[in-house]
N, CA, C and O of each residue as an XYZ file, in Angstrom:
384
protein
N      -0.099     -4.798     25.946
C       0.641     -5.571     24.934
C       1.551     -4.346     24.173
O       0.840     -3.367     23.948
N       2.160     -4.273     23.980
C       3.083     -3.146     23.187
C       4.037     -3.885     22.331
O       4.632     -4.910     22.667
N       4.140     -3.210     21.078
C       5.312     -3.755     20.098
C       6.347     -2.662     19.878
O       6.232     -1.442     19.998
N       7.396     -3.419     19.522
C       8.481     -2.618     19.628
C       8.995     -2.155     18.340
O       8.535     -2.903     17.477
N       9.694     -1.314     17.856
C      10.054     -1.010     16.384
C      10.456     -1.892     15.644
O      10.095     -1.772     14.473
N      11.243     -2.976     15.951
C      12.065     -3.959     15.255
C      10.724     -4.887     14.989
O      10.894     -5.764     14.142
N       9.407     -4.818     15.598
C       8.462     -5.923     15.651
C       7.717     -5.223     14.313
O       7.392     -5.814     13.283
N       7.559     -3.953     14.588
C       6.448     -3.016     13.464
C       7.105     -2.968     12.238
O       6.523     -2.828     11.163
N       8.441     -3.093     12.395
C       9.383     -3.145     11.173
C       9.076     -4.221     10.463
O       8.665     -4.252      9.303
N       9.335     -5.321     11.365
C       9.359     -6.851     10.345
C       7.913     -7.041      9.921
O       7.583     -7.815      9.022
N       6.943     -6.181     10.722
C       5.330     -6.674      9.996
C       5.358     -5.545      8.699
O       4.663     -5.811      7.718
N       5.991     -4.563      8.706
C       5.718     -3.771      7.746
C       6.520     -4.297      6.450
O       6.097     -3.967      5.343
N       7.681     -5.115      6.563
C       8.331     -5.631      5.554
C       7.531     -6.858      5.264
O       7.252     -7.144      4.100
N       7.266     -7.371      5.962
C       6.317     -8.842      5.436
C       4.991     -8.230      4.749
O       4.286     -8.943      4.036
N       4.720     -7.029      4.969
C       3.561     -6.478      4.224
C       4.071     -5.915      2.988
O       3.203     -5.615      2.169
N       5.022     -5.747      2.733
C       6.140     -5.319      1.568
C       5.920     -3.839      2.091
O       5.294     -3.273      1.195
N       6.099     -3.145      2.909
C       6.219     -1.875      3.117
C       7.433     -1.469      3.363
O       8.033     -2.161      4.185
N       8.076     -0.455      2.867
C       9.316      0.314      3.257
C       8.985      1.681      4.178
O       8.319      2.526      3.580
N       9.256      1.909      5.161
C       9.091      2.915      5.897
C      10.170      3.648      6.208
O      11.192      3.050      6.545
N      10.154      4.927      6.162
C      11.132      5.918      6.512
C      11.157      5.914      8.102
O      10.252      5.425      8.778
N      12.174      6.451      8.564
C      12.395      6.541     10.137
C      10.931      7.225     11.034
O      10.394      6.716     12.019
N      10.559      8.433     10.368
C       9.469      9.122     10.414
C       8.111      8.207     10.651
O       7.337      8.233     11.608
N       8.084      7.456      9.555
C       6.671      6.721      9.396
C       6.662      5.538     10.410
O       5.671      5.187     11.051
N       8.007      4.920     10.475
C       8.025      4.014     11.546
C       7.790      4.077     12.965
O       7.407      3.194     13.732
N       8.150      5.532     13.220
C       7.814      6.120     14.685
C       6.530      6.116     14.782
O       6.002      5.681     15.806
N       5.706      6.654     13.617
C       4.337      7.322     13.779
C       3.730      6.048     13.654
O       2.755      5.983     14.403
N       3.956      4.783     12.866
C       3.130      3.340     13.054
C       3.426      2.666     14.132
O       2.737      1.660     14.303
N       4.302      2.912     14.990
C       4.631      2.128     16.310
C       3.891      3.030     17.285
O       3.620      2.515     18.370
N       3.568      4.124     17.109
C       2.744      4.946     18.161
C       1.413      4.590     17.897
O       0.686      4.302     18.847
N       0.981      4.567     16.735
C      -0.472      4.573     16.162
C      -1.176      2.752     16.676
O      -2.308      2.444     17.051
N      -0.110      2.012     16.500
C      -0.461      0.674     16.844
C      -0.661      0.281     18.074
O      -1.552     -0.458     18.492
N       0.588      1.033     18.915
C       0.570      0.755     20.585
C      -0.627      1.299     21.303
O      -1.102      0.823     22.334
N      -1.187      2.646     20.465
C      -2.329      3.302     21.037
C      -3.528      2.486     20.722
O      -4.364      2.508     21.625
N      -3.888      1.656     19.517
C      -4.809      1.172     19.376
C      -4.761      0.091     20.155
O      -5.799     -0.181     20.759
N      -3.457     -0.876     20.362
C      -3.414     -1.867     21.326
C      -3.837     -1.308     22.564
O      -4.653     -2.051     23.109
N      -3.598     -0.317     23.185
C      -3.970      0.114     24.620
C      -5.516      0.214     24.755
O      -6.064     -0.059     25.823
N      -6.242      0.627     23.608
C      -7.432      0.535     23.488
C      -8.207     -0.596     23.632
O      -9.224     -0.536     24.323
N      -7.796     -1.883     22.941
C      -8.215     -2.869     22.975
C      -7.683     -3.662     24.480
O      -8.401     -4.542     24.955
N      -6.582     -3.331     25.061
C      -6.674     -3.699     26.359
C      -7.292     -3.375     27.571
O      -7.304     -4.009     28.626
N      -8.031     -1.826     27.149
C      -8.916     -1.424     28.245
C     -10.306     -1.812     27.953
O     -11.222     -1.269     28.570
N     -10.539     -2.731     27.040
C     -11.673     -3.624     27.325
C     -11.756     -4.665     27.975
O     -12.790     -5.281     28.235
N     -10.566     -4.954     28.308
C     -10.297     -6.231     29.418
C     -11.085     -5.750     30.951
O     -11.611     -6.481     31.790
N     -10.958     -4.477     30.943
C     -11.736     -4.145     32.197
C     -13.282     -3.927     32.419
O     -13.715     -3.678     33.544
N     -13.975     -4.012     31.489
C     -15.237     -4.355     31.377
C     -15.768     -5.664     32.064
O     -15.229     -6.726     31.750
N     -16.777     -5.658     32.970
C     -17.545     -6.558     33.620
C     -18.615     -7.103     32.614
O     -19.695     -6.526     32.492
N     -18.269     -8.314     31.836
C     -19.145     -8.776     30.767
C     -19.821    -10.167     31.331
O     -20.268    -11.023     30.568
N     -19.836    -10.271     32.612
C     -20.517    -11.427     33.113
C     -21.954    -11.562     32.414
O     -22.256    -12.474     31.644
N     -22.488    -10.890     32.664
C     -24.198    -10.963     32.330
C     -24.479    -10.591     30.974
O     -25.653    -10.495     30.617
N     -23.383    -10.333     30.047
C     -23.716    -10.393     28.503
C     -23.373    -11.789     27.812
O     -22.367    -12.492     27.720
N     -24.715    -11.852     27.363
C     -24.576    -12.866     26.319
C     -23.911    -12.566     25.206
O     -24.109    -11.453     24.719
N     -22.940    -13.521     24.530
C     -22.378    -13.400     23.170
C     -23.480    -13.644     22.141
O     -24.493    -14.344     22.152
N     -22.943    -12.846     21.277
C     -24.006    -13.016     19.787
C     -23.085    -12.954     18.736
O     -21.926    -12.538     18.746
N     -23.976    -13.580     17.531
C     -23.178    -13.729     16.466
C     -23.912    -13.839     15.062
O     -24.939    -14.506     14.936
N     -23.415    -13.252     14.178
C     -24.332    -13.294     12.847
C     -23.994    -14.538     11.837
O     -24.373    -14.610     10.668
N     -23.342    -15.330     12.410
C     -23.175    -16.787     11.497
C     -24.833    -17.635     11.448
O     -25.019    -18.670     10.808
N     -25.754    -17.028     12.149
C     -26.759    -18.059     11.994
C     -27.561    -17.806     10.357
O     -27.762    -16.741      9.773
N     -27.798    -18.800     10.056
C     -28.627    -18.837      8.718
C     -29.994    -17.721      8.715
O     -30.892    -17.742      9.556
N     -29.926    -17.041      7.893
C     -31.050    -16.002      7.753
C     -31.822    -16.494      6.311
O     -31.131    -16.943      5.396
N     -32.947    -16.407      6.207
C     -33.589    -16.376      5.153
C     -33.577    -15.281      4.357
O     -33.677    -14.132      4.788
N     -33.432    -15.650      2.941
C     -33.050    -14.624      1.995
C     -34.512    -14.114      1.301
O     -35.400    -14.810      0.807
N     -34.426    -12.575      1.454
C     -35.733    -12.220      1.086
C     -35.742    -12.246     -0.697
O     -36.726    -12.105     -1.424
N     -34.511    -12.441     -1.042
C     -34.415    -12.529     -2.830
C     -35.176    -13.488     -3.617
O     -35.529    -14.507     -3.025
N     -35.474    -13.361     -4.766
C     -36.308    -14.759     -5.380
C     -35.068    -15.932     -5.573
O     -33.837    -15.929     -5.565
N     -35.785    -16.586     -5.689
C     -34.875    -18.063     -6.450
C     -34.443    -17.617     -8.074
O     -35.242    -17.173     -8.898
N     -33.094    -17.834     -8.286
C     -32.740    -17.680     -9.880
C     -33.618    -18.845    -10.411
O     -33.843    -19.896     -9.810
N     -34.169    -18.416    -11.876
C     -34.710    -19.332    -12.870
C     -34.012    -18.960    -13.762
O     -33.581    -17.809    -13.839
N     -33.735    -20.057    -14.757
C     -33.249    -19.777    -16.044
C     -34.478    -20.020    -17.082
O     -35.186    -21.024    -17.163
N     -34.537    -18.879    -17.820
C     -35.735    -18.719    -18.857
C     -34.945    -18.099    -20.208
O     -34.065    -17.247    -20.330
N     -35.587    -18.826    -21.037
C     -35.131    -18.787    -22.409
C     -35.918    -17.428    -23.009
O     -37.060    -17.071    -22.721
N     -35.033    -16.812    -23.870
C     -35.786    -15.640    -24.470
C     -36.450    -16.105    -25.615
O     -35.914    -16.953    -26.328
N     -37.564    -15.642    -25.872
C     -38.454    -16.373    -26.944
C     -37.809    -15.544    -28.475
O     -37.848    -16.045    -29.598
N     -37.459    -14.703    -28.258
C     -37.104    -14.087    -29.710
C     -36.015    -13.270    -29.819
O     -36.027    -12.045    -29.946
N     -34.753    -14.252    -29.743
C     -33.637    -13.919    -29.697
C     -33.063    -12.787    -30.532
O     -32.495    -11.763    -30.150
N     -33.363    -13.239    -31.856
C     -33.081    -12.455    -33.280
C     -33.705    -11.131    -32.876
O     -32.889    -10.214    -32.963
N     -34.698    -10.822    -32.534
C     -35.569     -9.682    -32.580
C     -34.610     -8.695    -31.559
O     -34.305     -7.530    -31.816
N     -34.156     -9.568    -30.162
C     -33.225     -8.775    -29.115
C     -32.159     -8.427    -29.985
O     -32.038     -7.202    -29.951
N     -31.462     -8.864    -30.629
C     -30.266     -8.780    -31.024
C     -30.005     -7.638    -32.429
O     -29.011     -6.984    -32.746
N     -31.313     -7.754    -33.028
C     -31.321     -6.649    -34.171
C     -31.842     -5.490    -33.603
O     -31.747     -4.523    -34.358
N     -32.517     -5.192    -32.205
C     -32.855     -4.108    -31.880
C     -31.728     -3.212    -31.188
O     -31.891     -2.007    -30.997
N     -30.539     -3.922    -30.821
C     -29.449     -3.364    -30.268
C     -28.332     -2.497    -31.303
O     -28.026     -2.903    -32.424
N     -27.892     -1.450    -30.788
C     -26.861     -0.942    -31.608
C     -25.303     -1.552    -31.279
O     -24.355     -1.431    -32.055
N     -25.251     -2.224    -29.980
C     -24.154     -2.486    -29.874
C     -23.902     -4.107    -29.930
O     -23.379     -4.796    -29.054
N     -24.388     -4.501    -31.130
C     -24.306     -6.175    -31.636
C     -23.205     -6.374    -32.681
O     -22.922     -5.474    -33.471
N     -22.635     -7.471    -32.679
C     -21.557     -7.314    -33.616
C     -21.938     -9.191    -33.927
O     -21.360    -10.084    -33.308
N     -22.883     -9.409    -34.874
C     -23.112    -10.954    -35.219
C     -24.292    -11.295    -33.992
O     -25.335    -10.725    -33.672
N     -23.717    -12.283    -33.580
C     -24.879    -13.027    -32.399
C     -24.408    -12.438    -31.184
O     -24.996    -12.833    -30.177
N     -23.302    -11.412    -30.981
C     -22.764    -11.121    -29.451
C     -22.913     -9.487    -29.569
O     -22.876     -8.729    -30.538
N     -23.128     -9.244    -27.930
C     -23.185     -7.912    -27.449
C     -21.903     -7.419    -27.386
O     -20.994     -8.047    -26.843
N     -21.718     -6.019    -28.052
C     -20.196     -5.442    -27.675
C     -20.469     -4.566    -26.427
O     -21.375     -3.785    -26.137
N     -19.237     -5.028    -25.735
C     -19.401     -4.320    -24.501
C     -17.977     -3.514    -24.421
O     -16.934     -3.897    -24.951
N     -18.167     -2.176    -23.557
C     -16.811     -1.295    -23.625
C     -15.653     -1.994    -22.855
O     -15.923     -2.924    -22.095
N     -14.225     -1.526    -23.048
C     -13.331     -2.376    -22.660
C     -12.900     -1.433    -21.203
O     -12.723     -0.221    -21.088
N     -12.836     -2.322    -20.384
C     -12.699     -1.690    -18.816
C     -11.198     -1.979    -18.415
O     -10.886     -1.591    -17.289
N     -10.223     -2.603    -19.167
C      -8.992     -2.765    -18.723
C      -7.946     -2.131    -19.665
O      -8.087     -2.155    -20.888
N      -6.965     -1.603    -19.090
C      -6.084     -1.331    -20.023
C      -5.268     -2.170    -20.786
O      -5.064     -3.111    -20.019
N      -4.598     -2.433    -21.972
C      -3.951     -3.492    -22.677
C      -2.423     -3.321    -21.890
O      -1.488     -4.066    -22.188
């Protein structure tokens, strides 16, 4: 299966990408090379190969979450330098 320049350009536009002619030529070549590799997998004999998946339920090795109340909230709040009243101050991570 091969994609034409027009198909790749349509896909790029749907992805909100504007490609130059040179970038479009490179994208067509790259995508078609990838599709050729995928087509080569059709030549493999997989008659005795069992399918597998990772969708099976696995047992989670983590502990179950439990809500535990702090015994002395006041002591915790007074020991931290990053406290404003009864709230922790955290650094800003987003620009205004």
